N, C-alpha and C positions, 0 to 999 in steps of 0.2 A: 504494500500500500504506500503510495507516494505521500510524503510529508509536505505540508505547506511551508513555503519559504518565509524567512523573516526579512523585512526591509527596515533596518535600523531599529533603534530603541528610542523612546522618549527620554530625554535627559532629565532626571529628577532635579528640579530647580524650585526652591532651594533644596540642598545646599549649594549646588553648582550654578554657575552663570555661563550660558553659552557664549563662546567667543564672538560669534557673528551677530549676537543680539545688540540692541542699542546700548544696554548697560555694559556689555562685554567690550564694545568698541570704545566706550568712554574710558573704561579701565585701561585699555590698550593705549589710548592717546595720552592719558595721564602717566602711565608707566614709562612711555617714551620720554616724556618731559622730565621724569624723575631719574632717567639714566639707567633704569633697571630692565630694559628690553634689548640690550645690545646683543645678547646671544641669540635672540629670536630670529634675526634675519638670516643668519647662517643655517640655523636649524630648519627654518621654513623652506629654504632653498633645496633641502634634501629630504623633506618630509615624505614619508612613505607609509603605506598600509601593510601591516603584517600579512604575509602570503598564506599563512595557516592559522587557525584559531589559537594554537598553542605557541606561536612564534613571536609573542609580544616582546620577549627579551632580545631575540635576535634582530627583529626589525628596529627596535629602539637603539640597539648598539650599532647596527649598520648605518642608521641615520646620523648618529653622533660621530662615528668614525669618518663618514663622508664630510660632515660639517667641519671637522677639524683638519680636513685635507690630508688625511693619512693615506699614503699610497699602499694599496694591498700587496703590491709586488707580484701580482698574478692577474691574469685576465679574467674578466667576467663573461663577456660575449664578444666575438670578433677580436679586434685588437684592444678593446677598452678595459682598462683596469678600474674597477669600481666595486664597492661593497654592496652586496645584496644578502638578504637573510639566508638564502640557500648556500652561501659560501662559508658561513660561520659554524663549522663542524669540527674544529680541531680539538675541542675538549669534550664533545659529546656527539654521538651519532644523531643525525637529523631525524632518523626514524624514531629514536627514543624520545627526542624533544617533541616530536609531533604527537606522540601518544601521552607523554607525561609532563610536558613543559620543561622548564629549566630552573635550577636553583640560583640563589643569589651569588654563591661562591663561584659557580660555573660561568655566570655572566662576567664576573670579574676576571676569571681565568681567560675567557675568550678575548676580552679587551686587551689583556696583557700580550697574549700570543699573536695579536694582530697589530701590535705596535703602539699601544696607548699606555700612558701613565695612569695608574688607577689608585684611588684612595677609597676604601670601603669603610662605612660606619653603620653598624646596626643601631637601633634605637637604644639598646642597653649599653652602647659604647659612646653615646653622644647625649645631647640634650636638645630641647626645643630651641633654646637661644642659639646654640651652636649651629643647628640646622638652618635657622633663619640667616645667620651670618654667612653660611656657605651658599645659600640661595642668592643673597644679595651680591656676593663676590662673583659668582658665575654668571648671573644675569646682567651684571655690569661690565662684562668682558666677552670677547669672542674667543678667548684662549682656553676656556674650560666649559664643560656642560655637565649638568647634573641629571642622573637617572634615578628615579624613585621606584622602589618595590613596595606595593601597598595592597590592601584588601578593599575591593570595590564596595563591599557591603556597608562600610562606614559612610559612603556617599549615597547610600540607598540605590546603588546601581546593581544590575544583575551580574553574576559572576563572582569570582573569588580573587585569588592572587593575580597581580598584573604588574607589568613594567611599562613605563613611559618616561619621556624626557620632560624636564621643566623648561618652558619656553620664555618665561618672564615673571616679574614680580611687581606688585603694586604696594608701595610702602604705606600709603595712607590707609588703605583697607586691609593691609596685611594678608593679601591674597596672591596665590601663585597660579600661573597658567600651565595647565597640563596639556601637552600636545599628544593626545591619545592616539597611539598607533593602530588601535582597532577602529579605524575610521568608518568601517561598515556598521559599527554598533553605536558609537557615541562621537559627536564632534569635539574639537578642542574646547576646553572649558576652564573657567576660573573657579578655584575653591579656596576657602580659608586655609592659611598655612597651618594653623593649629589643628584643624580637622585632618589635614593631610598627615600631620605628625601622628595623630591617633590611628589613621589608616595604616601607617608604616609600623606603628607600635603594636602589631598583631603577630601571632605565632604562625609560621608556615608549617602546616601539618606534615608536609613531606620531609621536613628536616628537624622539627621540634625547636626551631630557633626563630628569633624575632627578625622581621624584615628591616629595611633600612634604605640607605641611599649610597650611590657611587658618584664620586667626583672624577670625571674623565678629562684628561688633557693630552696634548701631543707629547710623545716622548722624543726629545731632541737627541737622536742618536743615529748612527749609520744604519741603513737597512740591511743588516748583516746576519739576521737570524738564521742560524744553521740547525739548531736543535730546538725542539719544543716538547712540552709535556702533553701527553694525550690521554684522555679518559674515554676513548671511544669503545674500548673493550669492557665487558661487563664486570671484570674482576679488578678494575683499576684501584678500587679502595684497598684491596689486600696488598697491592704493591706499595701504595702510598703509606699505609700503616706500617708496613715492613721497614721502609726507608726512614720514616720519621719517628717511629716509636720502638719497633722491635730491635733494630740495629744497635742503638745505644745500650739496650738491655743485654744484648748478646755479649758486649764487651765486658760486662761486669761478671760474667759467668766463669771466667777462667783467666789464666795468665798468658798473655801474648807477648812474645819477645821481639818481634820485628814487623816491618810493613807487610811482608808476605803473609804473616799470620793474620794480620788485620784484613787484608784482601780476601784471604781464604774464608774467614768468618763471614764477611759481607756477602760474597758472591756464591759460596756453596749453599748457603741457606736461602738464597733469593727465590722468590716465586718464579715459576717457569715462564711467565709472560712479561718479564722485565722489558723485553724488546718493545712490547706494545705500549709501554708507559713513556718511554723516551724515543722520539722519532727525529730523524734528520729530515729537514724540509727541502724537498726537491721542487724545482720550478717546472710546472707542466703547462704546456700551451697547445692550443688547437693548431693543427697544420691545415690551413685553409687553401693556400696556394701552392703547396708542394715545395716551398722554399725552405731551406735550412739556415738562412741568413739570420744572424743575431743582431738585434737592435742595440743601441748604445746603453740603454737602461738595463737590458738583460746582461750585457757584458759587465756592467758596473756591479750589479748585484751578485753575479757569479764570482767575480773577482774578490768581493768582500767575503763571501762564504769560503772561498779557497784560502783566504788569508786567515780566517778563524780556524779552519782545519789545520793549517800549517802551524799556527800558534799553539793549538792543542798538542800537536805532536812534538813540539819543542819543549814542553814542560817536563820536569822531573817526575811528576806524578804519572804521566803517560808512559814513561820508561818503566816505572814500577808495574803498572797495569799490564803492559805487553809482556814483560818478563814473567809475570805471574801466569798469564794465559798460556804462554809457550811451555812453562813448566808443567802446568796442569795437563796440557796435551801430551807431553812426553811421558806422563804417567798413565796415559790412556783414559784419563777422566773425560767425561762427556761435557766439554765446554759448551756445547750447543744447548745444554739444559738451561742456560741463561736465557734462551729464547732468541738468540741471534742467528740469523742466516745471512751470510755475507756475500753469497753469490749474486753478482750484479744482475744476472738474468732473472732470478727470482724476485729481487727487489724491483726490477723494471716492470715485470708483469703486474705486480701488486700495485705499485704507485701509478702505473699507467692507467689502470682501471679506476683508481680513486680520482685521478686527475680528470678522467673523462666524465665522471659523475659531476665533478665541480664545474667543468667547462660547459657541460650540456645543461646545467641547472636542474638536475634531477636528483631526487631521492632514490636510493636503490630500489628497483622494482622487484616484483616477484620473479621476473625472468632473469634478474641479475645483470651484471655487466662482466664481460670477459675480454681478455686480450687475444685476438686471433693470431697475431704475430708480433714478435718483439725482436729488435736487433739493435746492436750497439755499434756506433760509428764515431769516428773522430772527424771534426770539421775544423777547417783552418780559419783563424781570425788574424787580426793585426798583431796579436801578441806572439811571443816566441813559441809557446806551447799550444797544441790544438785543444779544442774543447770536446769533452765527451758528451755525446747525446744519445739517448735511447729513443728509438722511434717504434711506435706500435699502432696496430689497427684494432680499435675497440668496437665491439658490437653491443649495442644497447637497443633492446626491443626491435631487433631486425635492422637497425640503422648502423652503418659503418662510419667511424670517424677516426681520422688519422691524428695522433697526438705525439708530441715530442716532450721528452723530459731532459732537462739540463742537469748534468751531474757535476757537482764541485769535485775537483781533483786536487791531489797534493803531490808536489814534486819532491817529497822527502825520499831519503834512501830506503831500500827494502828493509823491513823490520824482521825481528826474530819470528814473527808469526808466519813467515814464509815456510817454516819447517812443517806446518800442518795445514796451511790454507793458501794455496797459490793465488787466490783472488786478492790477498792482502800484500803480495810481494811488491807491487808497484805503488801501493798506497793510493790507488786511483780514486777511490770513493770512500766516504765515511764508513768506518768498520766498527766491529765490536769494541776494539780497544779505545777508539775515539769516544764512542757513546758512554762507555763505563767511566772513562776519565772525566768527562764533563759532568756526568751525574754525581760523581764524588765531590767535585768542586762545588756543586749546587747544594750539597747537604749543609745544614746549619753547623756552625763551629762547635756548638755544645754537643754535637754527636759524639765527639771524641773524649768527652769528660769521663766516660765510664772506663777508659783504659787505665789499668792499675799502675803500669809502669810510667812514671812521670816523663822520662826521656822519650818514650815512644809516643806518649800523648802530645808532647811538644812537637815531635817530628811530624805527626799526622796533621796537626794544626798548621804547621809551616807548609807542608806539601799541598794542602787544600786551601790555603789563604788566597783570597782574591786581590789583596792589596798590591802585590807585586806583579800581577798579570798585565800583559799588554792591554791597551784600551779596548780593542775590539773583543778580545776574549773575556775581559772583565765584564763588559756590557752583556755578552752572551750568557755568562754565568748568573749575573744579577737578574736577567730576564727569566731564567729558569727558577731561581730562588723565589722570585715573586709569585710565579705560578704555583710552586710547591706550597708557599705560604697560604694562598687562597684555597687550595685543595685540601690542605691539612685542616683548615677551619671547617670546611664542608664535611670532612671525614669525622672530625670530633663531634660535629652536630649530629651526624647520622648515627654515630655510636651511642651518643647519650640519649637518643630518642628511641633506641631499639628496645 
């Protein structure tokens, strides 16, 4: 039986005031005069409607990222680089978000892994006055925007948890403008700031934690992200818990004499899907005209990633990690239990399909996506070394699409890993050793406090310190640390509500 469709909802007023009403226009005019509508014009330029009923967090974030002029570093459609809610899946599968929505912490993680600086404040970590000052600060500037997570019921609206950006503030009436991304349901509207605080000061049943707000600004750093934390697999929480909670406890259980002992404790007990938790970021592009030429922006981003990879391999920590992995292999231990598969062909087929999903703007269908063919080739550029490119033909719902994946490569000398994995001999692409090294750098310094031997504790702190790292690698590590911070908060929330 067909169900009748819904054409919008009537906005409950009061407490809300519709933006396009006479009173709403008056508030807008007075807000401009008061200087607290500066962020509105950038946001309204990129205002979008969420493409799925549960995509409010994604649409809000895409809108804010575009307003801040953050370059995604990957194409949306054709040659255009642009944020769309269907592209924001590095922290959670779109299929899961479509069914369950997204949590506060995951929105923060998504913002970080897409190049933003994020400050998160739940209502039990802030106050009404502090929130008001943040609203005034962001609405008086184009340099930051504020995303709120709130419960619609407080405004007598239908629905429950929701995300939207704040578009402006009226000081005299103490009201904020919510640019509701569910435009099919409610238009933009003004609400009393104190009532919005009440709507945020509610508990999200999915996490058992209070809602709050995020202050998003542009992260002024090179577009060099090589690694990112991913929560796309269902057991991400076990890996996050292991790294942030279990590892420090493991160190207290026995006497460890050197760095090899520490690495053995960390990696031998690791969950099998560690590889799914930390991913290296490949750049995938649609091959529309059959050309394999690289644009200047692509060359620049690839060069930055290669420099990060080079800097990882020049650290003393990397030498310890690779020596440990080679030793484990010589004893016939199954190093692959860490979940790493370094064969470029396997990586290519997997990333090729993920890239096709992204470029074709589709959530994985029941028919799935698969690479019909994948090949690796070297293409010449103006630089001394050729660029590694993986090309593949992806089939999606009967439609073929050619895609290319650019592989960051390292020109370092062959490592000891050559003894057991020929794919690592040239260090051509990010490998198991690189990923494990950067993950160790990203762990909090208090991770090593459980080590009983003070000399060893000091050595591990020194090996994993970010203070002496080159700028690009330090930014890379801080980027991962921020993601781990937000995910740990989500992890603690989930654990406490179980």
